[in-house]
RORO-983963 format. One record per residue (C-alpha): residue in three letters; x, y, z. Coordinates in steps of 0.1 Angstrom, whole numbers, padded with zeros to 4 digits, always signed. Last residue first. Example, Ala and Ser with C-alpha at 12.3 -4.5 7.8 and 13.67 -1.06 7.14 Angstrom:
BEGIN
SER+0137-0011+0071
ALA+0123-0045+0078
This chain:
BEGIN
LEU+0000-0116-0011
ASN-0004-0155-0010
LEU+0028-0171+0001
ASP+0026-0208-0008
PHE+0040-0238+0010
LEU+0025-0227+0042
VAL+0033-0235+0078
ARG+0011-0224+0107
PHE+0014-0210+0142
ARG-0017-0197+0160
SER-0025-0173+0187
SER-0056-0161+0205
ASP-0073-0195+0210
ARG-0105-0181+0224
LEU-0105-0154+0199
ASP-0105-0117+0205
GLU-0068-0114+0211
ASN-0059-0122+0175
TYR-0024-0133+0170
ILE-0007-0152+0141
TYR+0028-0166+0139
GLU+0038-0176+0103
PHE+0064-0200+0088
SER+0065-0199+0051
LEU+0078-0220+0024
PRO+0082-0208-0013
ILE+0094-0236-0037
SER+0116-0226-0066
ASN+0123-0256-0088
SER+0156-0263-0103
HIS+0183-0278-0081
LEU+0160-0306-0070
LEU+0140-0282-0048
LEU+0152-0247-0045
LEU+0138-0229-0015
ASP+0128-0192-0012
PHE+0122-0191+0024
ASN+0094-0169+0040
LEU+0094-0158+0075
GLY+0060-0143+0089
LEU+0046-0121+0116
ILE+0009-0118+0115
TYR-0015-0096+0136
GLU-0053-0098+0134
SER-0077-0071+0147
PHE-0113-0083+0149
ASP-0147-0067+0147
ILE-0182-0079+0156
ASN-0217-0069+0148
THR-0243-0094+0157
ASP-0272-0096+0132
ASN-0277-0134+0137
LEU-0258-0142+0103
LEU-0229-0122+0115
THR-0222-0085+0108
MET-0185-0080+0101
ASP-0156-0055+0106
TYR-0123-0072+0101
TYR-0089-0054+0104
ASN-0058-0071+0091
TYR-0021-0062+0101
LYS+0008-0079+0083
ALA+0044-0083+0090
TYR+0072-0098+0068
ILE+0105-0114+0068
SER+0120-0126+0035
GLU+0142-0153+0024
ARG+0168-0161-0002
ARG+0182-0190-0025
LEU+0183-0219+0001
SER+0190-0253-0014
VAL+0173-0287-0014
PRO+0187-0316-0036
ILE+0218-0322-0013
LYS+0250-0330-0031
PHE+0254-0298-0050
SER+0242-0274-0023
TYR+0233-0237-0022
ALA+0229-0219+0011
ASP+0218-0183+0007
PHE+0214-0152+0029
ASN+0197-0125+0008
LEU+0170-0109+0029
VAL+0138-0095+0015
LYS+0119-0071+0037
TYR+0081-0070+0036
LEU+0055-0047+0050
SER+0018-0054+0051
PHE-0015-0033+0056
GLY-0050-0046+0057
GLY-0087-0038+0054
LYS-0115-0064+0055
VAL-0153-0051+0055
VAL-0178-0079+0059
GLU-0216-0082+0057
LYS-0241-0110+0062
ALA-0215-0133+0078
TYR-0202-0168+0079
LEU-0173-0184+0098
ASP-0155-0217+0091
PHE-0130-0229+0116
ASP-0093-0226+0123
ILE-0093-0188+0126
SER-0063-0165+0126
PRO-0057-0167+0088
MET-0090-0148+0077
ASN-0094-0153+0039
ILE-0126-0139+0026
HIS-0147-0157+0000
SER-0168-0133-0022
PRO-0147-0143-0052
ASP-0160-0180-0050
ASN-0137-0200-0071
GLY-0153-0234-0061
ILE-0127-0240-0034
ALA-0113-0207-0022
PHE-0076-0207-0021
SER-0060-0189+0008
ASN-0079-0211+0033
ASP-0080-0197+0067
ASP-0118-0193+0067
LEU-0146-0167+0060
GLU-0176-0174+0040
ILE-0201-0147+0031
GLY-0239-0157+0035
HIS-0250-0191+0042
LYS-0227-0219+0052
PRO-0244-0222+0086
ASP-0281-0217+0090
VAL-0291-0181+0102
SER-0309-0173+0069
ASP-0319-0137+0060
THR-0294-0136+0033
ASN-0290-0103+0013
SER-0251-0106+0014
LYS-0226-0078+0016
ALA-0189-0079+0006
TYR-0161-0054+0010
LYS-0124-0059+0005
VAL-0096-0036+0012
GLY-0058-0037+0006
THR-0023-0024+0015
GLY+0011-0035+0006
VAL+0047-0023+0013
TYR+0079-0037-0001
PHE+0115-0032+0011
GLU+0142-0047-0012
TYR+0165-0017-0010
GLY+0138+0004-0025
LEU+0102+0010-0014
ASP+0085-0015-0037
HIS+0049-0015-0043
PHE+0016-0033-0035
PHE-0019-0023-0039
ASN-0050-0043-0035
TYR-0087-0034-0043
SER-0118-0055-0036
ALA-0155-0052-0045
GLY-0188-0065-0034
GLY-0221-0083-0040
ILE-0236-0114-0025
PHE-0270-0128-0034
ASP-0288-0156-0016
ASP-0312-0183-0025
ARG-0286-0208-0036
GLU-0254-0186-0037
LYS-0257-0161-0065
VAL-0224-0142-0063
GLY-0216-0107-0076
PHE-0181-0093-0081
LEU-0162-0061-0087
SER-0123-0064-0088
PHE-0095-0041-0085
GLN-0057-0049-0086
HIS-0028-0024-0086
LYS+0008-0039-0084
SER+0042-0025-0084
ASN+0076-0040-0079
ALA+0060-0075-0076
TYR+0078-0095-0052
MET+0110-0115-0050
SER+0126-0092-0076
LYS+0149-0111-0098
GLY+0145-0088-0129
PHE+0115-0065-0128
GLY+0079-0070-0120
LYS+0050-0048-0129
VAL+0013-0055-0125
ASP-0018-0035-0135
SER-0047-0057-0130
PHE-0085-0051-0135
ASN-0110-0079-0128
VAL-0148-0081-0135
ALA-0164-0109-0114
LEU-0193-0131-0120
SER-0203-0159-0095
LEU-0225-0189-0092
PRO-0217-0203-0056
GLU-0232-0235-0045
ARG-0222-0239-0009
GLU-0222-0274+0006
ASP-0253-0287+0027
LYS-0264-0308-0003
ASP-0231-0328-0004
HIS-0226-0336-0042
ASP-0212-0302-0046
ILE-0221-0275-0072
HIS-0196-0249-0083
TYR-0202-0222-0109
ASN-0178-0196-0121
LEU-0179-0168-0146
ASN-0147-0145-0149
MET-0145-0112-0168
ASP-0112-0097-0178
VAL-0091-0064-0178
SER-0053-0065-0182
GLN-0025-0040-0179
TYR+0012-0042-0180
GLY+0015-0040-0217
ALA-0017-0049-0233
LYS-0046-0071-0224
TYR-0084-0059-0225
LEU-0117-0077-0224
PRO-0103-0112-0215
TYR-0132-0136-0214
ASN-0128-0164-0187
MET-0154-0191-0182
PHE-0157-0216-0155
LEU-0178-0246-0146
ASN-0177-0272-0116
ALA-0200-0301-0112
GLY-0213-0326-0087
PHE-0236-0357-0089
ASP-0259-0380-0070
ARG-0268-0355-0046
SER-0259-0363-0010
SER-0273-0364+0025
ILE-0245-0378+0045
SER-0246-0407+0070
PRO-0253-0430+0041
ASP-0218-0425+0026
LYS-0225-0429-0010
GLU-0212-0451-0038
LEU-0211-0443-0074
VAL-0214-0404-0070
GLY-0213-0389-0105
TYR-0188-0362-0117
VAL-0187-0332-0138
GLY-0160-0308-0148
ALA-0161-0279-0171
GLY-0139-0254-0188
TYR-0140-0222-0207
ARG-0117-0197-0224
LEU-0134-0171-0246
ARG-0109-0157-0270
TYR-0109-0190-0290
VAL-0090-0221-0288
SER-0087-0220-0250
ASN-0108-0252-0241
GLU-0108-0271-0208
TYR-0124-0304-0200
GLY-0132-0326-0170
VAL-0146-0360-0165
GLY-0162-0380-0135
ALA-0161-0408-0111
LEU-0167-0407-0073
THR-0167-0435-0046
GLU-0175-0423-0011
GLU-0165-0443+0020
ASP-0142-0413+0030
PHE-0122-0416-0001
ARG-0128-0434-0034
SER-0116-0419-0066
ILE-0125-0422-0104
PHE-0111-0399-0131
ILE-0112-0387-0165
ASN-0093-0358-0179
ALA-0094-0333-0206
SER-0072-0306-0222
ASN-0075-0284-0252
GLN-0057-0255-0266
GLY-0023-0266-0253
LEU-0008-0264-0286
PRO+0003-0302-0286
ASP-0032-0313-0274
SER-0037-0328-0240
PHE-0053-0358-0224
LYS-0052-0367-0186
ALA-0059-0401-0169
GLY-0070-0400-0132
LEU-0069-0427-0104
SER-0077-0422-0070
PHE-0075-0445-0040
ASP-0087-0454-0005
ILE-0087-0489+0009
ASN-0101-0496+0042
ASP-0097-0529+0062
GLU-0067-0515+0082
GLU-0056-0485+0065
ILE-0044-0487+0028
VAL-0040-0455+0008
LEU-0034-0456-0029
ALA-0029-0425-0052
HIS-0028-0423-0090
SER-0020-0400-0118
LEU-0020-0411-0155
ALA-0005-0388-0181
SER-0006-0377-0217
TYR-0032-0395-0237
ASN-0033-0374-0267
LEU-0060-0349-0278
HIS-0055-0341-0315
LYS-0091-0342-0325
HIS-0100-0314-0300
SER-0073-0293-0315
GLU-0087-0292-0350
TYR-0054-0285-0369
PRO-0067-0279-0406
LYS-0050-0303-0430
HIS-0016-0305-0446
GLN-0002-0324-0476
PHE+0035-0322-0476
SER+0051-0301-0501
LYS+0072-0318-0529
GLU+0108-0324-0537
LEU+0119-0314-0503
ALA+0150-0293-0500
LYS+0182-0310-0489
HIS+0200-0295-0458
SER+0230-0317-0468
MET+0244-0313-0434
LYS+0278-0297-0431
PHE+0293-0305-0399
ASP+0283-0340-0403
ASP+0315-0352-0417
ARG+0334-0337-0388
ASN+0362-0313-0395
GLU+0342-0282-0382
PHE+0340-0303-0349
PHE+0373-0293-0339
PHE+0364-0257-0333
SER+0373-0226-0351
ARG+0374-0187-0340
GLU+0389-0165-0366
HIS+0403-0135-0348
PRO+0396-0098-0357
ALA+0426-0081-0374
GLU+0453-0064-0354
LYS+0473-0032-0361
ILE+0467-0014-0328
LYS+0450+0021-0327
ALA+0440+0032-0291
ILE+0409+0050-0281
GLU+0405+0063-0246
SER+0378+0048-0224
LYS+0345+0059-0209
MET+0330+0031-0192
TYR+0298+0009-0189
TYR+0303-0021-0168
TYR+0281-0052-0171
GLY+0276-0075-0142
ASP+0293-0096-0116
ALA+0319-0116-0135
THR+0326-0087-0158
ILE+0312-0078-0191
THR+0320-0046-0211
ALA+0299-0017-0226
LEU+0324+0008-0239
LEU+0319+0045-0244
VAL+0346+0057-0267
HIS+0371+0086-0264
LYS+0396+0102-0287
ASP+0378+0113-0318
ASP+0346+0119-0299
LEU+0321+0100-0279
LEU+0321+0069-0301
LYS+0297+0041-0291
ALA+0305+0006-0279
ASP+0292-0029-0274
VAL+0301-0064-0259
ILE+0337-0056-0250
ASP+0355-0081-0227
ASP+0386-0087-0246
GLY+0400-0052-0238
LEU+0430-0040-0255
ASN+0411-0013-0274
LEU+0408+0003-0308
ARG+0419-0028-0329
SER+0430-0020-0365
PHE+0420-0036-0398
GLU+0428-0023-0432
GLY+0410+0000-0457
ASP+0397+0021-0428
TYR+0382-0008-0407
LEU+0381-0003-0370
TYR+0379-0028-0343
LEU+0365-0032-0309
SER+0369-0065-0288
SER+0354-0098-0279
GLY+0370-0130-0262
ASN+0406-0142-0260
LYS+0417-0143-0297
SER+0395-0113-0304
ASN+0359-0117-0320
ALA+0342-0088-0334
VAL+0326-0054-0324
PHE+0327-0027-0352
VAL+0338+0008-0360
ILE+0338+0017-0397
GLY+0362+0043-0410
LYS+0381+0075-0400
GLU+0354+0099-0410
ASN+0331+0083-0385
VAL+0311+0051-0383
ASP+0297+0034-0352
THR+0286+0000-0336
VAL+0288-0023-0367
PHE+0283-0060-0358
GLY+0304-0091-0356
TYR+0300-0129-0349
TRP+0297-0157-0374
SER+0333-0156-0384
GLN+0358-0158-0412
LEU+0358-0120-0420
SER+0349-0101-0452
PHE+0352-0065-0463
ILE+0332-0037-0480
PRO+0304-0056-0500
MET+0279-0031-0516
LYS+0242-0036-0506
ASN+0242+0000-0490
LYS+0273-0008-0470
TYR+0278-0044-0466
LEU+0302-0063-0442
THR+0309-0100-0452
ARG+0309-0129-0429
LYS+0324-0161-0445
LYS+0314-0191-0422
GLY+0288-0205-0446
ASP+0278-0173-0464
GLN+0267-0147-0439
LYS+0256-0113-0444
PHE+0267-0083-0422
TYR+0251-0048-0419
TYR+0257-0011-0427
ILE+0231+0013-0441
ASN+0242+0048-0452
ASP+0216+0075-0442
ALA+0242+0103-0442
ASP+0243+0105-0405
ASP+0250+0068-0402
ILE+0227+0038-0401
PHE+0238+0006-0382
VAL+0219-0027-0385
SER+0220-0057-0364
SER+0234-0089-0379
ASN+0227-0116-0405
VAL+0209-0098-0432
HIS+0183-0105-0459
ASP+0179-0073-0480
TYR+0158-0042-0486
PHE+0121-0050-0486
ASP+0101-0018-0488
ASP+0075-0002-0466
GLY+0101+0019-0447
ILE+0133+0004-0451
TYR+0129-0035-0446
LEU+0155-0060-0434
ALA+0144-0096-0434
PRO+0161-0116-0407
ILE+0169-0151-0416
ASP+0145-0180-0409
PHE+0115-0169-0390
SER+0121-0133-0405
ALA+0091-0123-0426
SER+0066-0120-0398
VAL+0091-0101-0379
ASN+0099-0074-0405
PHE+0133-0064-0393
TYR+0136-0026-0391
ALA+0149+0006-0407
PHE+0122+0031-0400
ARG+0114+0062-0420
GLY+0117+0096-0405
ASP+0133+0114-0434
SER+0166+0114-0417
LEU+0164+0075-0414
LEU+0157+0059-0382
GLY+0174+0028-0368
GLN+0172-0009-0361
ILE+0135-0013-0351
ILE+0123-0048-0346
LYS+0089-0044-0363
SER+0056-0062-0357
ARG+0040-0030-0347
SER+0064+0001-0349
LYS+0037+0024-0366
GLU+0014+0020-0336
LEU+0040+0030-0309
VAL+0032+0002-0284
SER+0021+0010-0248
GLY+0041-0005-0218
LYS+0037+0026-0198
SER+0073+0033-0202
ASP+0068+0036-0240
PHE+0071+0006-0264
LEU+0087+0003-0298
GLY+0078-0029-0315
MET+0076-0068-0311
GLU+0041-0082-0309
ILE+0021-0106-0286
LYS-0013-0106-0301
GLU-0048-0120-0292
VAL-0057-0099-0263
GLU-0039-0070-0278
THR-0004-0056-0274
GLN+0011-0083-0253
THR+0048-0079-0251
SER+0081-0078-0271
ALA+0108-0052-0268
VAL+0125-0022-0285
THR+0125+0007-0261
PHE+0107+0042-0264
TYR+0118+0076-0252
ALA+0098+0108-0261
ASP+0114+0140-0276
ASP+0099+0134-0309
ILE+0114+0100-0311
LYS+0142+0090-0288
PHE+0151+0052-0292
VAL+0164+0029-0265
LYS+0175-0008-0270
GLY+0154-0031-0247
PHE+0141-0036-0211
LEU+0104-0029-0209
PHE+0106+0005-0194
ASN+0089+0014-0161
ASP+0110+0045-0153
LYS+0142+0055-0135
HIS+0162+0084-0144
ARG+0197+0094-0155
LYS+0216+0123-0169
HIS+0254+0122-0175
THR+0275+0150-0187
SER+0302+0137-0210
ASP+0309+0172-0224
ALA+0301+0171-0261
LYS+0290+0134-0263
SER+0262+0138-0236
ILE+0254+0107-0218
ILE+0217+0097-0212
GLN+0211+0066-0190
LEU+0177+0053-0185
GLU+0172+0034-0153
PRO+0152+0001-0153
LYS+0125-0006-0126
SER+0137-0025-0096
LEU+0155-0058-0086
ALA+0177-0067-0115
ASP+0198-0037-0109
SER+0191-0026-0144
THR+0207-0003-0171
LEU+0191+0012-0201
PHE+0209+0030-0229
LEU+0212+0063-0248
VAL+0244+0081-0261
GLU+0241+0117-0270
GLU+0245+0147-0294
LYS+0249+0133-0329
SER+0225+0104-0321
SER+0233+0072-0301
ASN+0220+0038-0292
LEU+0236+0011-0270
LYS+0223-0023-0273
GLU+0208-0044-0245
HIS+0225-0053-0212
ASP+0214-0068-0179
GLN+0229-0066-0144
SER+0240-0031-0149
ILE+0269-0007-0139
ALA+0273+0029-0149
VAL+0298+0056-0156
ILE+0330+0037-0150
ASP+0361+0057-0161
GLY+0384+0034-0182
GLU+0401+0001-0185
SER+0390-0029-0204
SER+0399-0065-0191
GLN+0426-0085-0208
PHE+0424-0123-0216
GLY+0460-0135-0224
SER+0456-0166-0203
TYR+0428-0178-0225
GLU+0438-0214-0228
ASN+0451-0215-0192
GLN+0422-0197-0175
LEU+0395-0217-0195
TRP+0413-0249-0190
LYS+0415-0243-0152
SER+0377-0238-0152
TYR+0372-0269-0171
ASP+0396-0290-0149
SER+0375-0279-0119
LEU+0342-0289-0137
GLU+0356-0322-0147
LYS+0368-0329-0111
THR+0335-0319-0095
TYR+0314-0339-0121
ASP+0333-0372-0115
GLN+0361-0386-0137
GLY+0362-0416-0160
PHE+0341-0399-0188
SER+0308-0417-0188
GLN+0308-0438-0157
GLU+0326-0410-0137
PHE+0299-0385-0151
ILE+0272-0409-0142
ASP+0285-0411-0106
SER+0288-0374-0104
THR+0252-0369-0116
GLN+0237-0391-0092
MET+0200-0379-0089
PRO+0181-0403-0112
LEU+0169-0428-0086
TYR+0165-0459-0108
GLN+0195-0447-0128
GLY+0197-0457-0165
SER+0185-0423-0176
PHE+0219-0407-0169
ASN+0235-0431-0193
TRP+0213-0422-0221
PHE+0220-0385-0211
TYR+0259-0391-0213
SER+0254-0403-0248
ASN+0258-0366-0259
VAL+0294-0364-0245
LYS+0303-0396-0260
ASP+0290-0386-0294
VAL+0306-0352-0293
GLY+0342-0365-0285
TYR+0360-0372-0252
LYS+0384-0343-0246
GLN+0373-0318-0272
ALA+0335-0327-0265
LEU+0341-0322-0226
TYR+0356-0285-0233
LEU+0327-0280-0257
GLN+0302-0292-0230
PHE+0318-0266-0205
PHE+0316-0240-0231
GLY+0278-0244-0235
GLY+0274-0245-0197
VAL+0291-0212-0192
ILE+0270-0200-0219
TYR+0235-0217-0217
HIS+0232-0224-0179
HIS+0250-0191-0172
THR+0223-0172-0190
GLY+0198-0181-0162
TYR+0213-0156-0138
PRO+0245-0138-0151
PHE+0248-0127-0123
TYR+0236-0146-0091
LEU+0202-0158-0083
HIS+0209-0196-0085
ASN+0193-0222-0105
ASN+0216-0248-0093
TYR+0243-0270-0110
THR+0266-0241-0118
ARG+0270-0224-0083
LYS+0271-0255-0062
PRO+0294-0275-0086
THR+0318-0245-0089
ILE+0325-0221-0118
TYR+0325-0189-0099
GLY+0361-0186-0090
ALA+0364-0149-0103
ARG+0387-0160-0131
SER+0363-0187-0142
GLN+0332-0163-0144
THR+0353-0139-0163
ILE+0363-0166-0188
SER+0328-0178-0192
MET+0315-0143-0200
ALA+0344-0136-0224
LEU+0334-0166-0243
MET+0299-0152-0246
ALA+0313-0119-0258
GLY+0333-0139-0284
ASN+0301-0154-0298
TYR+0311-0185-0319
LEU+0300-0208-0291
ARG+0265-0192-0295
GLY+0258-0206-0327
GLY+0272-0206-0363
ASN+0252-0225-0389
ASN+0278-0249-0400
PHE+0264-0277-0380
ARG+0282-0278-0347
SER+0269-0247-0329
GLU+0232-0259-0319
ASN+0248-0291-0306
LEU+0271-0273-0281
VAL+0243-0249-0272
ALA+0220-0279-0266
ASN+0246-0295-0243
GLY+0249-0263-0223
GLU+0210-0261-0218
LEU+0207-0296-0205
LEU+0240-0296-0186
PHE+0234-0263-0167
SER+0197-0270-0167
SER+0203-0297-0140
GLU+0189-0331-0145
LEU+0158-0342-0128
ALA+0137-0343-0161
ASN+0162-0369-0170
PRO+0142-0397-0153
ILE+0109-0392-0173
PRO+0089-0423-0159
PHE+0107-0418-0125
ILE+0096-0445-0100
PRO+0095-0442-0062
VAL+0089-0475-0043
PHE+0066-0470-0014
PHE+0034-0484-0028
LEU+0043-0481-0064
SER+0052-0446-0070
THR+0050-0418-0095
PHE+0074-0390-0108
PRO+0082-0369-0138
ILE+0048-0375-0154
ASN+0044-0381-0191
LYS+0030-0416-0197
VAL+0015-0436-0168
ILE+0016-0469-0185
LYS+0042-0470-0212
HIS+0062-0446-0190
ALA+0062-0470-0161
ILE+0077-0499-0184
SER+0105-0475-0194
SER+0113-0461-0161
LEU+0114-0494-0146
PRO+0135-0508-0175
ASN+0164-0483-0169
LYS+0175-0468-0202
LYS+0146-0444-0203
PRO+0155-0416-0229
ASN+0134-0386-0238
LEU+0149-0358-0218
GLN+0182-0353-0236
PHE+0169-0363-0270
ASN+0140-0337-0269
HIS+0164-0312-0255
ALA+0188-0318-0286
SER+0157-0313-0308
GLU+0153-0278-0291
HIS+0189-0266-0300
LEU+0190-0280-0336
LEU+0154-0270-0346
LEU+0157-0235-0330
THR+0191-0230-0347
LYS+0177-0241-0380
LEU+0149-0216-0377
TRP+0172-0188-0366
SER+0193-0192-0396
THR+0229-0179-0402
THR+0239-0179-0366
SER+0256-0156-0341
MET+0228-0160-0314
TYR+0238-0128-0295
ASP+0240-0107-0327
VAL+0206-0118-0342
MET+0187-0117-0308
TYR+0156-0097-0321
ALA+0158-0115-0353
GLY+0147-0145-0332
GLY+0111-0135-0329
ILE+0092-0163-0345
TYR+0084-0188-0318
ASN+0093-0224-0318
MET+0074-0252-0299
GLN+0089-0286-0291
MET+0072-0318-0282
ASN+0071-0352-0266
LEU+0039-0348-0248
PRO+0024-0334-0215
ILE+0052-0329-0204
GLN+0082-0342-0225
THR+0093-0306-0232
SER+0110-0284-0257
PHE+0109-0246-0256
ALA+0114-0216-0280
ASN+0124-0180-0276
ALA+0124-0146-0292
ILE+0087-0140-0289
GLN+0063-0126-0314
ASN+0035-0149-0310
HIS+0007-0135-0334
SER+0034-0143-0360
SER+0024-0179-0358
LEU+0041-0207-0341
LEU+0060-0233-0360
GLY+0052-0263-0338
LEU+0068-0297-0335
HIS+0051-0328-0320
LEU+0077-0355-0320
LYS+0061-0391-0320
SER+0071-0413-0292
ASP+0101-0433-0281
LEU+0127-0412-0296
ALA+0157-0431-0310
PHE+0189-0440-0292
GLY+0226-0434-0290
TYR+0228-0397-0286
SER+0251-0393-0315
LYS+0234-0418-0339
GLU+0199-0408-0331
TYR+0210-0372-0331
ASN+0220-0373-0368
GLU+0188-0391-0380
LEU+0169-0367-0359
VAL+0184-0337-0373
GLU+0182-0351-0409
LYS+0145-0355-0405
GLU+0143-0321-0389
PHE+0158-0305-0420
ALA+0133-0322-0444
HIS+0102-0315-0427
THR+0113-0282-0415
PHE+0120-0270-0451
ASP+0084-0277-0459
ALA+0071-0259-0429
GLU+0093-0229-0436
LYS+0077-0225-0470
GLN+0041-0231-0455
HIS+0048-0204-0427
GLU+0019-0180-0436
GLN-0002-0212-0437
THR+0001-0216-0399
TYR+0021-0243-0382
ILE+0019-0277-0367
LEU+0042-0305-0378
SER+0038-0341-0364
ILE+0071-0360-0367
THR+0078-0397-0366
SER+0049-0405-0389
ASP+0072-0424-0414
GLU+0064-0401-0443
ASN+0062-0369-0424
THR+0029-0355-0408
SER+0011-0323-0416
VAL-0009-0300-0394
GLN-0025-0266-0400
TYR-0031-0238-0376
ASP-0058-0212-0379
ASP-0050-0184-0354
GLY-0071-0165-0329
SER-0058-0176-0295
VAL-0024-0168-0280
VAL-0002-0198-0280
ILE+0015-0221-0256
ASP-0007-0214-0226
GLY+0003-0232-0196
TYR+0029-0260-0190
LEU+0009-0281-0165
VAL-0022-0282-0187
HIS-0053-0278-0162
ALA-0077-0307-0165
THR-0106-0298-0142
LEU-0126-0319-0118
LEU-0097-0338-0104
LEU-0079-0310-0087
GLY-0110-0297-0071
LEU-0119-0331-0060
LEU-0085-0333-0041
LYS-0094-0302-0023
LYS-0128-0314-0013
MET-0115-0348-0001
């Protein structure tokens, strides 16, 4: 009952924080109230465009997907305080999409004219994929319980959002198809991404098990977008775009929405396995001429960002996706190679005044997420804030994309001055000449200092180097992506179709970054010169009538008003539970309300368990720097055998003092009072410091320092204390941890539930920081003073078992051993100490092909207890 009550009292939004606080948002609604647009005044121009463009998108998608959205679309253009190269679409808690401003960071990868158009096309596709409810049970249930993926009526499972169970491989792949088919470019036009799909096919990796699951293989989550995108292209070429899009309407017709193969056969006449196999064969046959680059391998990586170079050396980062990145420094003069690992944010490397920085995005202040240059401590170089650095001129000025001005098309600045709108990364040669591509429809023109040099029919291509012989650039080849030279005419410098980046080492050698089925290879290769121009990549949908949307501008601006988040709370979900045992009926019913920016959430509930009936409300607010929430409830029906109050409450406040890079400091105030008078009533204040680093797909934090000071007023008692935890990787997926916690109470009571509480619950109800977890006991223990020290050792194993037909897979596992020592003074002033030993096995399970669920089995031994050994199963592994 108490655990359920803890969930009901507050109204935590499932999708977490959308925006950092501190912005004044506006809201406007289109003429037919199908779109509610939320934005800041700095983006008024983009907002007016979005109203018009999104209307066209919705009209097109309604015809192509075969239905209209069943609820208003809440669409956000998020402020420049949120500089993230991303966006998301969701049905939970509302039908919504949120678009961030940092897309200029990925200008070459996305291969588009407009970042904003790409976001609206891609994320709106997700809205249509996830919104349909063809089966009447889902449709009716959604009208009642709204936006929850699963509910039930007695023992009948019901899925109000059935397509939430579909794989990301199909969802993201289909969105990539749709982002690429409206004369705006898209990732399907990126030859390096085609090479990624071809190498996956050639290695035999395009299988149902590997594609359908959120696996832990290279290229990790990217395979959903890229391999999935070309799969959707293959299907669209066979069956047409509209038939491919209508698959999602068909999928929503299932009462148990888990039968992908059946819906594939219904939609296309062949099941998923056969279509996937044919797709892999198509890739190999269509691109049978694909060639891999050859050379001397100097480094291998699981991730790639742009190479950088000076007159003397080439700089770049590599990653094993398990530990801190490694800085690679290769001398152009003699090819000597230096390397060292450090805590860099992964990005393009710059050397400034003998210090190394990377281009990245992270929290720079409590209320700002910014792009810029960051050192290995995660600290931003002040003069680089809100700048995506492209290069340095000889006088020290930056050439950069101004993030705040680049929501639509990257705005290139030199120093403080605007230079041009561009559609590629920028290269600066030794004479301070500036090279970049600009886009006009499908025509891509290279500029040198604002003067056109040559044009391609393409959306993909960027300059990598320049010498006296000409301009070296990466562009599409017939079978992928390769390296070219322009010296008045086009030449190809390497036969490889897998080239994603390159830097000249000398007149005869080049450092290539290439993509393979299992990672990125960096190799020193000889330069060839073959007369061949870049390849024009064309697709069938370029002949469709809707390829060129009108993109008409609005005749007038929409009226906007301030976004007051508490006035935009929408009914978002209804949770319920019902248990009938003989003559007793227990139940809970809770309605949730959310605003689109996630700045407010509220709930109202009523429940009956253990012959008690409770009803209450909860509310959370994160509009401002101070985040707070409260829940209160009344007791409508009491159990007469228990002395109770007529109410209960829970309150929290969180105030971040500092947050930048890897570090944060905050203060937490919590208060909990239960309707049972015998329960504890902790009022606590804690100051917490955290420095946590995690890289790639590491199962645990690679480095963690956490320190906390706390004080707790518990009825007439006071408890003070502190804790420190340390955790670090040792290499080869070994991890070690240690920690200590001290708490002391001034209580003079010998009654239970006074002093410091110890139990086997990893999650203290009421947020009492003095609570101490002791896994070996199955009862509550109370003390005046406690010292707990511990040591742990973990080893990650990588045995996996992925399944396509069964909705549970195994991704990896770990074994661990822990030792905890407790020294405590009990309420009767008796001093005791315990030694506790734990052996555990943790499984990283994948539920429904998408959701990681940690499942642990632990054996616990404490010889000083009557029951000296315990075995328990946990669904969360608390370090």
